[in-house]
C-alpha positions in Angstrom: 204.8 113.7 141.9 204.0 115.0 138.6 200.5 116.0 139.2 198.9 117.5 142.1 195.1 118.2 142.7 193.4 119.4 145.9 189.9 120.1 146.7 188.1 121.2 150.0 184.9 119.2 150.4 182.3 120.1 153.1 181.4 116.5 154.0 181.9 113.8 156.6 185.2 112.1 156.4 183.5 108.6 156.4 181.3 109.6 153.6 184.2 110.8 151.5 186.1 107.7 152.2 183.2 105.4 151.1 182.8 107.4 147.8 186.4 107.1 147.0 187.3 103.6 148.2 184.2 101.7 146.9 184.9 100.9 143.2 181.3 101.0 142.3 181.0 104.5 143.5 184.4 105.7 142.5 183.9 104.9 138.9 180.8 107.0 138.8 182.5 110.3 139.6 186.0 109.8 138.3 186.2 110.8 134.6 189.6 108.9 134.3 187.9 105.5 134.7 185.0 103.7 132.9 185.2 100.6 135.1 186.9 99.5 138.3 186.8 96.0 139.7 188.5 94.7 142.8 190.0 91.2 142.4 189.9 88.4 145.0 192.7 88.7 147.7 193.9 86.9 150.7 193.4 88.5 154.3 196.1 91.1 155.0 197.3 91.5 151.4 197.0 94.8 149.3 193.9 95.0 147.1 194.5 94.2 143.4 192.1 95.6 140.8 191.4 95.9 137.1 190.3 99.1 135.5 189.2 100.1 131.9 189.0 103.4 130.2 186.7 103.9 127.1 188.9 106.2 125.1 186.5 106.1 122.0 183.2 104.4 121.6 185.0 101.4 119.9 188.3 101.6 121.8 188.6 100.6 125.6 192.0 100.6 127.3 192.5 98.4 130.3 195.0 97.7 133.0 195.6 96.4 136.4 196.9 97.7 139.8 197.4 97.2 143.4 196.1 99.5 146.3 196.3 99.8 150.1 194.8 102.2 152.5 195.4 103.5 156.0 192.0 104.3 157.6 193.2 104.9 161.1 196.3 107.3 161.6 197.5 109.0 164.8 197.1 112.6 163.4 193.5 111.7 162.4 194.2 111.7 158.5 193.6 108.9 156.1 195.8 107.7 153.2 195.4 105.4 150.3 198.0 104.6 147.6 198.1 102.6 144.4 200.2 101.4 141.6 198.9 100.8 138.1 200.0 99.6 134.6 198.4 99.0 131.2 199.9 96.5 128.7 197.5 97.8 126.0 199.7 99.0 123.2 197.4 101.9 122.5 197.6 103.1 125.9 199.9 106.2 126.2 200.2 105.5 130.0 202.5 102.5 130.6 202.8 102.5 134.4 202.5 104.8 137.4 201.7 105.4 141.0 200.0 107.9 143.2 198.1 108.5 146.5 195.0 110.1 148.0 195.3 111.9 151.2 192.2 112.9 153.5 192.9 115.8 155.9 190.1 116.6 158.4 189.6 120.2 158.8 187.1 122.3 160.9 184.7 122.7 158.0 185.2 119.5 156.0 188.1 117.6 154.5 191.0 118.5 152.3 191.0 115.8 149.8 194.3 115.8 147.7 196.2 113.6 145.2 199.6 113.3 143.9 200.5 111.0 141.1 202.9 110.3 138.3 203.3 107.9 135.4 205.7 106.8 132.6 204.4 107.4 129.0 205.2 104.9 126.3 205.9 105.2 122.5 209.4 106.7 123.1 210.3 110.3 122.3 206.8 110.8 120.5 205.0 109.6 123.5 207.0 111.9 125.8 206.2 115.0 123.6 202.5 114.0 123.2 202.3 113.5 127.1 203.9 117.0 127.8 201.8 118.9 125.4 198.5 117.1 125.5 198.0 114.1 127.6 199.3 115.4 131.0 197.5 118.7 130.9 194.4 116.7 130.0 194.8 114.3 132.9 195.4 117.1 135.4 192.1 118.9 134.1 190.2 115.5 134.3 191.4 114.8 137.8 190.3 118.4 139.1 187.1 118.2 137.2 186.3 114.8 138.7 187.3 116.0 142.3 184.8 118.9 141.9 182.3 116.4 140.6 182.7 114.5 143.7 182.5 117.6 145.8 179.0 118.4 144.4 177.8 114.9 145.2 178.7 115.1 148.6 177.9 118.7 149.4 174.9 119.4 147.3 173.5 115.8 146.5 174.0 116.3 142.9 174.7 112.7 141.5 177.7 112.4 139.1 175.5 111.5 136.1 173.4 114.7 136.7 176.5 116.8 137.2 177.8 115.6 133.7 174.5 116.6 132.1 174.7 120.1 133.8 178.2 120.5 132.4 177.3 119.4 128.9 174.3 121.6 128.9 176.3 124.7 130.1 179.0 124.0 127.6 176.3 123.8 124.9 174.9 127.2 125.9 178.4 128.8 125.9 179.1 127.4 122.5 175.7 128.7 121.2 176.1 132.1 122.5 179.7 132.2 120.8 178.2 131.1 117.6 175.5 133.6 117.5 178.0 136.4 118.4 180.5 135.4 115.8 177.7 135.4 113.3 176.4 138.6 114.4 179.8 140.3 114.0 179.7 139.4 110.3 176.3 141.1 109.4 177.4 144.8 109.1 175.7 144.8 105.7 172.2 144.3 107.3 172.5 147.5 109.4 170.5 149.4 106.7 167.3 147.6 107.8 167.2 149.7 111.0 166.8 152.9 108.9 167.5 156.1 110.9 168.7 154.0 113.9 171.4 152.2 111.8 174.3 154.3 113.0 173.3 153.6 116.8 173.0 149.9 116.1 176.3 149.8 114.2 177.8 151.3 117.3 176.2 149.3 120.0 175.9 146.0 118.5 179.6 145.1 118.2 180.1 146.2 121.9 177.2 144.1 122.9 178.4 141.1 121.1 181.9 141.4 122.5 180.4 141.6 126.1 178.3 138.4 125.4 181.3 136.5 124.0 183.4 137.6 127.1 180.7 136.2 129.3 180.5 132.9 127.4 184.2 132.5 127.6 185.1 133.8 131.1 182.0 133.6 133.3 182.5 131.4 136.2 180.7 128.0 135.9 177.2 127.7 137.5 177.3 126.3 141.2 175.7 123.1 140.1 178.3 122.5 137.3 181.7 120.8 137.9 184.6 122.9 137.2 188.3 122.0 137.4 189.2 125.8 138.2 187.8 125.2 141.7 190.6 122.8 142.7 194.2 123.7 143.6 196.7 122.5 140.9 199.9 123.1 143.1 200.6 122.4 146.7 200.7 125.4 149.2 203.6 123.7 150.9 205.8 121.1 149.7 203.9 117.7 149.3 205.5 114.3 150.2 204.3 110.9 149.0 203.3 108.8 152.0 205.3 105.9 153.2 202.4 103.6 152.1 203.2 104.5 148.6 206.9 103.4 148.9 205.7 100.1 150.6 203.6 99.4 147.5 206.5 100.2 145.1 208.6 97.6 146.9 206.1 94.9 146.0 207.3 95.3 142.3 
């Protein structure tokens, strides 16, 4: 699998399963999707679905897929897998597949995913994917997993978590702007009179400290952060057999 994300969530397994398998709840926390709708199916067949992603205010990319889940496994874990594709010519993502794995532990659940996809647009698409799109997809997945964790652990609904993230981002940007502006005001030091030399010495140091905090300080506990998730497996990760079964459906 090309991308791997793992989060430890202190929540009940059934609650985590519900928030990830119900499309109306899934689309609330997953930044990668704007809409997810299940299509009618016959008893015993995999679940087909339609999804949409609003890339820009005036551009929505849609696609379809098929998913299946294993809620009862001998080892106590759960698994779901999916295949997806988008015929939209403006979608860099042509087709792909992936899985979710739920591993109960003493203090919660290890929730992990592995997925990969084939980009379109030939050599240009491959380059754009490697340099921009794939890192962005990895970040969006990890950020979404932490957003889900906050919902389950702290009761912070996804909509509120997004507001928290935007507010913290705005504060950090404001601090950086003020600091960068302050670094260019050396000519105003004379207004401090006899204290000018002291201010000229301390001010740049304080501004650099403030800039460092704005850039490097850990996000607030109520703010989603991709950095809280693992981005590579500790041990070799294998795709579940369920995914291979879906891939045989064509």
